[in-house]
Backbone as CSV, one residue per row, in Angstrom:
resi,resn,N_x,N_y,N_z,CA_x,CA_y,CA_z,C_x,C_y,C_z
1,MET,-49.585,58.877,24.669,-49.226,60.087,24.576,-50.576,61.289,24.792
2,ARG,-49.645,62.215,25.543,-50.711,63.574,26.072,-50.857,64.102,24.788
3,THR,-51.853,65.072,24.279,-51.923,65.719,22.778,-52.918,67.089,23.328
4,VAL,-52.950,67.765,22.321,-53.555,69.049,22.247,-54.746,68.405,21.343
5,PHE,-56.196,68.434,21.331,-57.154,68.087,20.479,-57.911,68.926,20.034
6,VAL,-58.079,69.328,18.922,-58.853,70.578,18.349,-60.069,70.405,17.933
7,LYS,-61.336,70.820,18.320,-62.416,71.046,18.153,-62.745,72.223,17.115
8,PRO,-62.769,72.361,16.232,-63.293,73.517,15.260,-64.753,74.249,15.647
9,GLU,-65.007,73.212,15.742,-66.641,73.546,15.794,-66.770,74.964,16.955
10,LEU,-65.993,74.916,17.732,-65.991,75.366,19.150,-65.305,76.832,18.740
11,CYS,-64.552,76.780,18.047,-63.488,77.920,17.885,-64.392,79.334,17.297
12,ILE,-63.960,80.467,18.153,-65.128,81.470,17.512,-63.727,82.514,17.119
13,GLY,-62.488,81.862,17.435,-61.083,82.965,16.232,-61.098,84.450,17.416
14,CYS,-60.987,84.174,18.865,-60.786,85.325,19.530,-59.292,85.203,19.845
15,ARG,-58.894,84.072,19.280,-57.057,84.192,19.416,-56.150,84.316,20.976
16,HIS,-57.089,84.093,21.687,-56.571,83.798,23.201,-55.437,82.889,23.356
17,CYS,-55.484,81.965,22.717,-54.604,80.857,22.711,-53.384,81.198,22.387
18,GLU,-53.556,82.278,20.961,-51.973,83.109,20.362,-51.374,83.853,21.440
19,VAL,-52.357,84.441,22.455,-51.564,85.799,23.282,-50.807,84.639,24.462
20,ALA,-51.785,83.432,24.862,-51.233,82.696,25.668,-49.918,82.077,25.367
21,CYS,-50.217,81.683,24.471,-48.656,80.739,23.477,-47.438,82.059,23.492
22,ALA,-47.796,83.036,23.226,-46.934,84.385,22.864,-46.272,84.212,24.305
23,VAL,-46.596,84.456,25.101,-46.625,85.264,26.501,-45.546,83.705,27.065
24,GLU,-46.047,82.557,27.450,-45.626,81.585,27.849,-44.251,81.779,26.810
25,HIS,-44.180,81.663,26.040,-42.836,81.993,25.496,-41.680,83.094,25.742
26,ALA,-42.245,83.499,26.092,-41.264,85.218,26.331,-40.522,84.805,27.381
27,GLN,-39.776,85.715,27.213,-38.735,85.647,28.112,-39.345,85.709,29.755
28,SER,-40.068,86.844,29.746,-40.495,87.067,31.249,-42.030,86.477,31.643
29,ARG,-42.591,85.986,30.359,-43.714,85.024,30.858,-44.716,86.085,31.756
30,ASN,-44.474,87.210,31.346,-45.748,88.575,31.424,-46.110,89.542,30.760
31,LEU,-47.614,89.372,30.134,-48.132,89.846,29.008,-47.400,91.326,28.845
32,TYR,-47.441,92.322,30.137,-47.024,93.423,30.239,-45.466,93.679,29.695
33,ASP,-44.688,93.214,30.008,-43.055,93.058,29.880,-43.424,92.407,28.522
34,ALA,-43.720,91.057,28.029,-43.524,90.619,26.867,-43.292,91.152,25.527
35,ILE,-44.424,92.732,25.694,-44.199,92.867,24.238,-43.189,94.262,24.219
36,HIS,-42.716,94.396,25.573,-41.722,95.413,25.416,-40.210,94.599,25.572
37,GLU,-40.146,93.169,25.325,-39.083,92.803,25.133,-38.155,92.972,23.924
38,GLU,-37.178,92.787,23.832,-36.068,93.152,22.209,-36.441,92.282,21.519
39,LYS,-36.727,91.185,21.583,-37.169,89.778,20.822,-38.498,89.577,21.613
40,VAL,-39.455,90.333,20.706,-40.943,89.824,20.788,-41.453,88.793,20.608
41,SER,-41.659,87.700,21.270,-42.282,86.082,21.301,-43.370,86.246,20.320
42,GLN,-43.550,85.348,19.609,-44.630,85.100,18.569,-45.322,83.850,19.005
43,PRO,-46.781,83.727,18.457,-47.261,82.757,18.770,-46.778,81.615,18.147
44,ARG,-47.080,79.946,18.669,-46.558,78.701,18.047,-47.845,78.166,17.442
45,ILE,-48.863,78.457,17.869,-50.261,78.109,17.280,-50.948,79.185,16.551
46,HIS,-51.371,78.930,15.633,-51.987,79.803,14.528,-53.631,79.737,14.220
47,VAL,-54.107,80.768,14.699,-55.873,80.763,14.199,-56.042,81.254,12.759
48,GLU,-56.087,80.187,12.246,-56.647,80.545,10.712,-58.218,80.757,10.851
49,THR,-58.434,82.013,9.578,-59.717,82.388,9.472,-60.122,82.290,8.162
50,ARG,-61.365,82.146,7.697,-61.777,82.057,6.581,-63.512,82.389,6.759
51,LEU,-63.884,83.654,5.759,-65.081,84.235,5.744,-65.181,84.888,6.656
52,ASN,-63.889,85.226,7.346,-64.265,86.150,8.904,-64.889,85.290,9.921
53,TYR,-65.586,84.530,9.696,-66.251,83.692,10.980,-65.923,82.030,11.204
54,LEU,-65.344,81.535,10.237,-64.699,80.241,10.094,-63.460,79.882,10.747
55,THR,-63.032,79.521,11.863,-61.896,79.734,12.394,-61.076,78.219,12.463
56,PHE,-60.174,77.867,13.002,-59.397,76.856,12.893,-58.106,76.918,13.869
57,PRO,-58.033,76.561,14.928,-56.648,76.678,15.680,-55.577,75.521,15.150
58,ASN,-54.641,76.140,14.350,-53.245,74.967,13.344,-52.209,75.271,14.320
59,ARG,-51.892,73.752,15.294,-50.988,73.594,15.820,-50.010,72.443,15.381
60,CYS,-49.103,72.455,15.773,-48.039,70.911,15.307,-49.083,69.783,16.454
61,ARG,-48.561,69.104,15.420,-49.329,67.684,15.790,-48.712,66.666,16.573
62,HIS,-47.204,66.998,16.437,-46.009,66.024,17.382,-46.220,64.958,16.511
63,CYS,-46.138,64.683,15.729,-46.459,63.439,14.811,-45.298,62.497,15.395
64,ASP,-45.475,61.081,14.762,-44.432,60.342,15.196,-44.750,58.868,14.086
65,PRO,-43.817,59.048,13.470,-42.350,59.682,13.118,-42.851,61.323,12.430
66,ALA,-42.338,62.371,12.851,-42.248,63.714,12.199,-41.416,63.948,11.388
67,PRO,-42.271,64.355,9.747,-41.479,64.316,9.064,-40.463,65.215,9.177
68,CYS,-40.444,66.712,9.975,-39.789,67.626,9.991,-38.345,67.061,10.500
69,MET,-39.029,66.190,11.717,-37.531,65.501,12.429,-36.625,64.753,11.254
70,GLN,-37.326,64.388,10.250,-36.446,63.290,9.392,-35.577,63.486,8.488
71,VAL,-36.133,65.168,8.160,-35.302,65.706,6.981,-34.367,66.838,7.375
72,CYS,-34.483,66.975,8.997,-33.550,67.928,9.609,-32.274,67.604,9.141
73,PRO,-31.321,68.645,8.927,-29.844,67.893,8.362,-28.936,68.373,9.710
74,THR,-29.307,69.395,10.171,-28.226,68.708,11.729,-28.969,68.426,13.064
75,GLU,-29.880,67.575,12.544,-30.867,67.280,13.914,-31.606,67.993,15.016
76,ALA,-31.336,69.158,14.924,-32.099,70.311,15.475,-33.015,69.620,15.805
77,LEU,-34.118,68.646,15.477,-35.366,68.606,16.195,-35.109,67.350,16.455
78,TYR,-36.004,66.891,17.570,-35.971,65.516,18.282,-36.926,65.467,19.365
79,GLN,-37.310,63.816,19.739,-38.383,63.817,20.108,-38.192,63.456,21.338
80,ASP,-38.725,64.434,22.731,-38.737,64.217,23.876,-38.759,62.925,24.556
81,THR,-38.275,62.215,25.166,-38.573,61.214,25.845,-39.767,60.975,26.553
82,ASP,-39.971,61.841,27.725,-40.895,61.722,28.785,-42.307,62.280,28.097
83,THR,-42.436,63.291,27.133,-43.798,63.740,26.620,-44.020,63.269,25.375
84,ASP,-42.998,62.598,24.527,-43.144,62.452,22.888,-42.963,63.579,21.897
85,SER,-43.189,64.600,22.847,-43.413,65.793,21.904,-42.072,66.547,21.089
86,VAL,-42.032,66.907,19.943,-41.205,66.989,18.889,-40.735,68.647,19.399
87,VAL,-39.502,68.778,19.626,-38.838,69.969,20.297,-37.628,70.569,19.277
88,VAL,-37.198,71.686,19.133,-36.162,72.199,18.849,-34.818,72.335,19.638
89,ASP,-33.908,72.324,19.086,-32.622,72.891,19.863,-32.080,73.687,19.112
90,TYR,-32.368,75.318,19.717,-32.260,76.170,19.197,-31.010,76.480,18.453
91,GLU,-30.021,76.227,19.258,-28.554,75.960,19.114,-28.126,75.459,17.699
92,ARG,-28.529,74.416,17.458,-28.349,73.384,16.362,-28.894,73.798,14.757
93,CYS,-30.044,74.819,15.399,-31.139,75.103,14.019,-30.505,76.111,13.130
94,ILE,-30.101,75.737,11.882,-29.620,76.495,11.069,-30.592,77.610,10.097
95,GLY,-31.940,77.343,10.394,-33.265,78.015,9.582,-32.901,77.878,8.255
96,CYS,-32.718,76.737,7.686,-32.830,76.445,6.246,-34.011,75.872,5.981
97,ALA,-35.354,75.998,6.757,-36.659,75.629,6.441,-36.984,74.361,5.446
98,VAL,-36.312,73.381,5.828,-36.092,72.329,4.812,-37.697,71.513,6.143
99,CYS,-37.689,71.981,7.644,-38.928,71.088,7.942,-40.175,71.762,7.797
100,ALA,-39.787,72.951,7.799,-41.294,73.852,7.305,-42.087,73.356,5.744
101,MET,-40.563,72.985,4.654,-41.592,72.283,3.247,-41.702,70.956,3.696
102,ALA,-41.512,70.066,4.706,-41.897,68.962,5.201,-43.071,68.675,5.880
103,CYS,-43.435,69.653,6.713,-44.416,69.871,7.429,-45.553,69.865,6.850
104,PRO,-46.274,68.541,7.161,-47.772,68.810,6.401,-48.901,69.376,6.821
105,PHE,-48.673,70.039,7.818,-49.671,70.778,8.329,-49.260,72.254,8.261
106,GLY,-48.013,72.727,7.770,-47.911,74.189,7.821,-47.750,75.280,9.128
107,ILE,-47.127,74.565,10.010,-47.286,75.431,11.299,-45.780,75.656,11.667
108,ILE,-44.683,75.685,10.795,-43.459,75.711,11.439,-43.154,77.229,10.870
109,THR,-42.782,78.120,11.826,-42.486,79.611,11.617,-41.155,79.721,12.049
110,PHE,-40.438,80.887,11.520,-39.136,81.259,12.153,-39.123,82.441,12.570
111,GLN,-38.135,83.118,13.811,-38.205,83.775,14.875,-37.031,84.008,15.653
112,SER,-36.649,84.959,16.023,-35.666,85.195,16.987,-36.173,84.925,18.307
113,VAL,-35.610,84.208,18.912,-35.868,83.454,20.213,-34.943,84.154,21.443
114,HIS,-35.263,84.646,22.556,-34.418,85.035,23.772,-33.314,84.150,24.380
115,GLN,-33.739,82.543,23.882,-32.548,81.482,24.394,-31.273,81.866,23.784
116,LEU,-31.308,82.675,22.458,-30.012,82.745,21.573,-29.656,84.317,21.488
117,SER,-28.367,84.300,21.784,-27.824,86.014,21.807,-27.670,86.430,20.808
118,THR,-27.606,85.674,19.748,-28.018,86.292,17.976,-29.385,87.220,18.019
119,GLU,-29.401,87.535,16.962,-30.883,87.785,15.991,-31.181,86.957,15.064
120,ARG,-30.255,85.398,14.928,-30.770,84.502,14.039,-32.284,83.933,14.062
121,GLU,-32.595,84.075,13.278,-34.156,83.091,13.545,-34.320,81.939,13.052
122,VAL,-34.731,81.323,14.124,-34.550,79.748,14.218,-36.242,78.933,13.803
123,ASN,-36.219,77.844,14.093,-37.794,77.123,13.624,-38.102,77.058,15.415
124,ALA,-39.471,78.076,15.554,-39.850,78.406,16.933,-41.348,77.804,16.793
125,LYS,-41.582,75.987,16.758,-42.528,75.419,16.421,-43.118,75.369,18.071
126,CYS,-44.187,74.869,18.264,-45.256,74.330,19.365,-43.948,73.570,19.939
127,ASP,-43.887,73.427,21.158,-43.040,72.557,22.105,-44.100,71.856,22.984
128,ASN,-45.562,71.821,22.775,-46.108,71.322,23.789,-46.279,72.235,25.190
129,CYS,-45.525,72.851,25.386,-45.533,73.657,26.682,-45.187,72.856,27.778
130,ILE,-43.696,72.147,27.272,-43.188,70.832,28.098,-42.724,71.454,29.550
131,GLU,-42.580,72.644,29.928,-42.077,73.055,30.945,-43.473,72.953,31.728
132,ARG,-44.561,73.539,31.152,-45.695,73.417,31.884,-45.956,72.067,32.352
133,GLN,-45.869,71.102,31.714,-46.488,69.940,31.739,-45.437,69.170,32.921
134,GLN,-44.455,69.507,32.758,-43.668,68.774,34.461,-43.826,69.584,35.521
135,ASP,-44.107,70.961,35.317,-45.136,71.395,36.813,-46.552,70.949,36.737
136,GLY,-46.722,70.374,35.979,-48.005,69.505,36.323,-49.578,70.246,36.245
137,LYS,-49.015,71.231,34.729,-49.974,72.448,34.334,-50.379,71.294,32.873
138,ILE,-51.064,72.245,31.971,-51.394,71.742,30.822,-51.147,73.239,29.926
139,PRO,-50.985,72.926,28.580,-50.429,73.934,27.651,-51.155,74.930,27.930
140,ALA,-50.271,75.911,27.846,-50.993,77.790,27.796,-52.397,78.061,26.837
141,CYS,-52.450,76.885,26.007,-53.285,77.597,24.599,-54.569,77.073,24.877
142,VAL,-54.398,75.631,25.650,-55.489,75.096,26.218,-55.992,75.843,27.390
143,GLU,-55.213,76.405,28.162,-55.682,77.099,29.109,-56.451,78.251,29.247
144,ALA,-56.036,78.910,27.873,-56.537,79.949,27.357,-57.815,80.052,26.700
145,CYS,-58.147,78.940,26.348,-59.594,78.545,25.284,-60.474,78.919,26.599
146,LYS,-61.336,79.222,26.153,-62.769,79.865,26.829,-63.698,78.905,26.724
147,THR,-63.550,78.913,25.238,-65.010,77.947,24.890,-64.860,76.180,24.522
148,GLY,-63.574,76.094,24.665,-63.443,74.373,24.937,-63.079,73.627,23.402
149,ALA,-62.395,74.713,22.823,-62.464,74.393,21.288,-60.769,73.299,21.526
150,LEU,-60.028,73.732,22.506,-58.372,72.816,22.453,-58.713,72.229,24.153
151,GLU,-58.321,70.617,24.147,-58.388,69.775,24.998,-57.276,69.222,25.268
152,PHE,-56.291,69.154,26.142,-55.681,68.394,26.523,-55.522,67.462,27.369
153,GLY,-55.444,65.948,26.847,-55.356,64.907,27.467,-54.823,63.539,26.826
154,ASP,-54.922,62.510,27.158,-54.141,61.170,26.405,-55.087,61.048,24.956
155,ALA,-54.345,60.881,23.685,-54.931,60.881,22.887,-56.202,59.988,22.801
156,ASN,-55.938,58.736,23.272,-56.902,57.841,22.803,-58.150,58.282,23.451
157,ASP,-58.124,58.914,25.163,-59.244,58.918,25.538,-59.942,59.993,25.027
158,LEU,-58.982,61.050,24.481,-60.002,62.199,23.738,-60.514,61.782,22.548
159,VAL,-60.126,60.864,21.789,-60.811,60.319,20.494,-61.937,59.431,20.900
160,ARG,-61.892,58.652,22.102,-62.943,57.748,22.390,-64.318,58.688,22.791
161,THR,-63.859,59.757,23.965,-64.969,60.598,24.153,-65.637,61.414,22.547
162,SER,-64.784,61.926,21.825,-65.668,62.359,20.294,-66.241,61.515,19.921
163,ARG,-65.676,60.100,19.392,-66.304,59.030,19.164,-67.692,58.561,19.891
164,LYS,-67.604,58.943,21.003,-68.849,58.280,21.982,-70.016,59.653,21.877
165,ASP,-69.547,60.679,21.855,-70.366,62.190,21.681,-70.985,61.762,20.122
166,PHE,-70.233,61.238,18.974,-70.542,61.243,17.538,-71.927,60.293,17.510
167,THR,-71.423,58.973,18.052,-72.465,57.952,18.259,-73.618,58.354,18.857
168,LEU,-73.643,58.947,20.111,-75.235,59.731,20.714,-75.821,60.295,19.470
169,ARG,-75.247,60.993,18.970,-76.019,61.992,17.876,-76.331,61.623,17.129
170,MET,-75.735,60.488,16.615,-76.082,59.619,14.857,-77.492,58.959,15.850
171,LEU,-77.211,58.239,17.071,-78.781,57.291,17.455,-79.568,58.738,17.498
172,ALA,-79.515,59.870,17.978,-80.655,60.577,18.501,-81.262,60.829,17.098
173,SER,-80.538,61.348,15.952,-80.583,61.440,14.530,-81.613,60.431,14.242
174,GLU,-81.439,59.269,14.254,-82.335,58.237,13.465,-82.044,58.077,12.369
175,GLY,-80.892,58.011,12.114,-80.307,58.134,10.683,-80.039,58.922,9.775
176,ASP,-80.677,60.339,10.120,-79.868,61.440,9.495,-78.943,61.784,8.966
177,THR,-78.795,62.841,8.428,-77.162,63.472,8.332,-76.904,63.850,9.673
178,GLU,-75.700,63.428,10.145,-75.077,64.079,11.131,-74.374,64.965,11.432
179,ILE,-75.126,66.170,12.099,-74.479,67.075,11.908,-73.836,68.091,13.437
180,ARG,-72.360,68.311,13.395,-72.017,68.923,14.816,-72.475,69.503,15.725
181,THR,-72.807,69.243,16.999,-73.257,70.264,17.647,-72.699,71.610,17.732
182,ILE,-73.368,72.661,17.221,-72.156,73.992,17.760,-73.339,74.611,18.823
183,PRO,-72.893,75.101,20.241,-73.518,75.840,21.148,-74.296,76.891,20.203
184,ARG,-75.129,77.105,21.057,-76.468,78.628,20.906,-75.303,79.787,20.611
185,ASN,-73.983,80.122,21.549,-73.691,81.003,21.485,-72.468,80.950,20.645
186,ILE,-72.187,80.380,20.454,-70.916,80.245,19.087,-71.860,80.660,17.488
187,ARG,-73.039,79.565,17.694,-73.817,79.880,16.361,-73.998,81.085,16.445
188,ALA,-74.491,82.080,17.344,-74.874,83.691,17.399,-73.644,84.233,16.776
189,PHE,-72.738,84.164,17.640,-71.504,84.718,17.336,-71.058,84.789,15.712
190,ARG,-71.311,83.656,15.075,-70.747,83.217,13.812,-71.972,83.794,12.873
191,ALA,-73.154,83.931,13.515,-73.769,84.516,12.183,-73.597,86.479,12.650
192,ILE,-73.482,86.459,13.573,-73.165,88.050,13.507,-71.780,88.451,12.634
193,MET,-70.981,87.735,13.031,-69.711,87.804,12.042,-69.935,87.435,10.332
194,GLU,-70.466,86.901,10.306,-71.335,86.397,8.904,-71.931,87.546,8.049
195,GLU,-72.610,88.478,8.989,-73.831,89.596,8.556,-72.347,90.414,8.394
196,ILE,-71.699,90.833,9.407,-70.595,91.907,9.406,-69.940,91.589,8.023
197,ALA,-69.250,90.504,7.295,-68.343,90.096,6.377,-68.866,90.655,5.241
198,SER,-70.811,90.320,5.171,-71.599,90.610,4.230,-71.527,92.159,3.714
199,MET,-71.340,92.779,4.651,-71.897,94.397,4.837,-70.437,94.725,3.693
200,SER,-69.310,94.693,4.130,-68.061,94.755,3.560,-67.926,94.804,1.782
């Protein structure tokens, strides 16, 4: 299964992923036109901030089995057979929010979508950019991420790389407590944001 792997230690909270996601799901798929559309697209990835400098890009994990899919009374949520992504059939969604209650990651939001002719709000969760994947592209949030906090690939390959990096750091530390390697520029940015937060 191909998935988006999150490295929170590299996220600086720039929210480029949120903008790219909203534009990708807009009717026009163009930033300027997207903000003027009747139904303004909202991001399906959410950058959560703590203390104004610690950030985490939270998105759908496309679980298998997916709790949201299991509780949906209209079967509006289903798993795409090609990508294993959990997606929404907007026509079937009744906006009951049972899926949001079942989601262990709190990522499901409701909004009006251009695919429906009504103003009815439906589950507008991450769809793993299925159309982009079909065109051989990576999800919009990953493409927009300039710090490498979001990576797209085979889940096992991404975990294997992460495990290898961890092992190399552990061996280099000679048994000391392992500390995640945070690039100098991101440490500097966080220090500035922490200083600004302390002034308020």
